[in-house]
C-alpha positions as CSV (number, residue, x, y, z in Angstrom):
1,M,92.1,57.7,102.2
2,T,88.9,57.2,104.2
3,L,88.6,53.5,103.1
4,A,92.3,52.9,104.0
5,V,91.7,54.2,107.5
6,A,88.6,52.0,107.8
7,G,90.5,48.9,106.7
8,W,93.3,49.7,109.0
9,L,91.0,50.2,112.0
10,T,89.1,47.1,111.2
11,W,92.3,45.0,111.1
12,L,93.7,46.7,114.2
13,L,90.6,46.3,116.4
14,P,88.4,43.2,115.6
15,G,90.3,41.9,112.6
16,P,92.5,39.2,114.3
17,Q,89.7,38.0,116.4
18,I,87.2,37.7,113.6
19,A,89.8,35.8,111.5
20,A,90.4,33.4,114.5
21,V,86.6,33.0,115.1
22,L,85.9,32.2,111.4
23,G,88.7,29.6,111.4
24,F,91.2,31.3,109.0
25,G,94.5,29.6,109.2
26,P,95.6,26.4,111.0
27,V,94.6,25.4,114.5
28,D,97.2,26.8,116.9
29,G,96.6,24.3,119.7
30,V,94.3,22.7,122.2
31,V,92.7,24.1,125.4
32,S,91.9,21.6,128.2
33,I,89.0,23.3,129.9
34,S,89.2,23.9,133.7
35,R,85.9,25.8,134.1
36,C,83.4,27.9,132.2
37,Y,81.5,31.0,133.4
38,D,79.1,33.7,132.1
39,A,81.3,36.6,131.0
40,T,80.5,40.3,131.2
41,D,82.0,43.4,129.6
42,A,83.3,46.5,131.4
43,E,79.8,47.8,131.8
44,G,78.4,44.6,133.2
45,Y,76.6,43.4,130.1
46,A,76.6,39.7,129.4
47,T,79.0,38.8,126.5
48,G,78.5,35.0,126.4
49,T,80.4,32.1,127.9
50,D,84.1,32.2,128.6
51,C,86.2,29.3,129.7
52,T,89.6,29.0,131.3
53,G,92.0,26.1,130.9
54,W,95.5,25.0,130.0
55,Y,96.6,25.7,126.4
56,S,99.0,23.3,124.7
57,S,100.4,24.6,121.5
58,R,101.0,22.5,118.4
59,R,104.5,23.8,118.5
60,S,106.4,21.5,120.8
61,Q,108.8,24.1,122.1
62,E,106.1,26.3,123.7
63,P,105.2,25.4,127.3
64,A,101.6,24.9,128.4
65,R,100.0,28.0,129.9
66,E,96.7,29.1,131.3
67,I,94.5,30.9,128.8
68,V,90.9,32.2,128.4
69,L,88.7,30.7,125.7
70,D,86.8,33.9,124.7
71,T,83.1,33.5,123.7
72,A,83.0,29.7,123.8
73,A,80.5,27.8,121.6
74,E,79.0,26.1,124.6
75,E,79.6,25.6,128.3
76,Y,82.1,22.8,128.4
77,R,82.6,20.3,131.2
78,P,86.0,20.3,132.9
79,G,88.5,18.2,131.1
80,T,87.0,18.8,127.6
81,E,89.7,19.5,125.0
82,V,88.9,22.2,122.4
83,E,90.9,23.0,119.3
84,V,91.5,26.8,119.1
85,R,93.2,29.6,117.3
86,T,95.0,32.2,119.4
87,T,95.4,35.9,119.0
88,R,96.2,38.7,121.5
89,G,96.7,36.3,124.4
90,K,93.2,34.7,124.1
91,A,91.9,31.5,122.5
92,Y,89.0,31.5,120.0
93,E,86.9,28.8,118.4
94,L,84.0,28.9,115.9
95,S,80.9,30.0,117.8
96,G,77.7,31.8,116.8
97,S,77.9,34.3,119.6
98,A,81.5,35.2,118.7
99,V,80.7,35.6,115.0
100,F,77.8,37.9,116.1
101,N,80.0,40.0,118.5
102,F,83.0,40.5,116.1
103,G,80.8,40.8,113.0
104,T,78.9,43.6,114.7
105,A,82.1,45.3,115.7
106,T,83.4,45.1,112.2
107,G,80.1,46.5,110.8
108,V,80.0,49.4,113.3
109,L,83.6,50.3,112.2
110,L,83.2,50.0,108.5
111,V,79.7,51.4,107.7
112,P,80.3,55.1,108.9
113,F,83.6,55.2,106.9
114,L,81.9,53.7,103.8
115,A,79.1,56.3,104.0
116,L,81.7,59.1,104.5
117,A,83.6,57.9,101.5
118,A,80.4,57.8,99.4
119,W,79.6,61.3,100.4
120,L,83.1,62.6,99.6
121,F,83.0,60.8,96.3
122,A,79.7,62.5,95.4
123,C,81.1,65.9,96.4
124,A,84.2,65.3,94.2
125,R,82.1,64.1,91.3
126,H,79.8,67.1,91.3
127,G,82.4,69.6,92.3
128,R,80.5,71.0,95.2
129,V,79.5,70.1,98.7
130,E,76.5,67.7,98.5
131,D,73.7,67.5,101.0
132,G,74.6,64.9,103.6
133,E,71.2,63.8,104.8
134,A,70.8,60.9,102.4
135,Y,74.3,59.7,103.3
136,F,73.5,59.9,107.0
137,L,70.3,57.8,106.4
138,L,72.4,55.4,104.4
139,A,74.8,55.1,107.3
140,M,72.0,54.4,109.7
141,A,70.5,51.8,107.4
142,G,73.9,50.3,106.9
143,L,74.4,49.9,110.7
144,V,71.0,48.2,111.0
145,A,71.9,45.9,108.1
146,A,75.3,45.1,109.7
147,L,73.6,44.2,112.9
148,V,71.0,42.0,111.1
149,L,73.7,40.4,108.9
150,S,75.8,39.6,112.0
151,A,72.8,38.1,113.8
152,V,72.0,35.9,110.8
153,A,75.6,34.8,110.4
154,G,75.9,34.0,114.1
155,L,72.6,32.1,114.0
156,L,73.7,30.1,110.9
157,V,77.0,29.3,112.6
158,G,75.2,28.2,115.8
159,I,72.8,26.0,113.8
160,G,75.7,24.5,111.8
161,L,77.6,23.7,115.0
162,F,74.5,22.1,116.5
163,V,73.8,20.0,113.5
164,F,77.4,19.0,112.7
């Protein structure tokens, strides 16, 4: 049950964005960039570069509309056209910083649930409540590993985009 909740929360919160950032599925349309700016979150911390522009869908019946390109791969000049995937009212493209942001969010959601599931499984296997210290340390190590893995994935994507 714990793993089902973890999977559901992962799909509910960062799932659609990580799928769009990683390029799963066909391209939804094109954004013609109007301007780019340094974005911040609710607390004022920098989250990368966002761009605004006019989105034209590949489906001919949808009218063009203004949209935000969340966590852009670079700061584009006005008039640049970028192929994007859309979800939850924003546009996304493959970028190293977006892979890092959404990969970290996914890891932070999954690791505690996985550690809890491992602890519950150990308790059920032995028929008694197990000491949870090792599983807590496992969760802390897993969070660090998720952060490092997200950073490496984001760096590799950034290098790949630069080279190709």
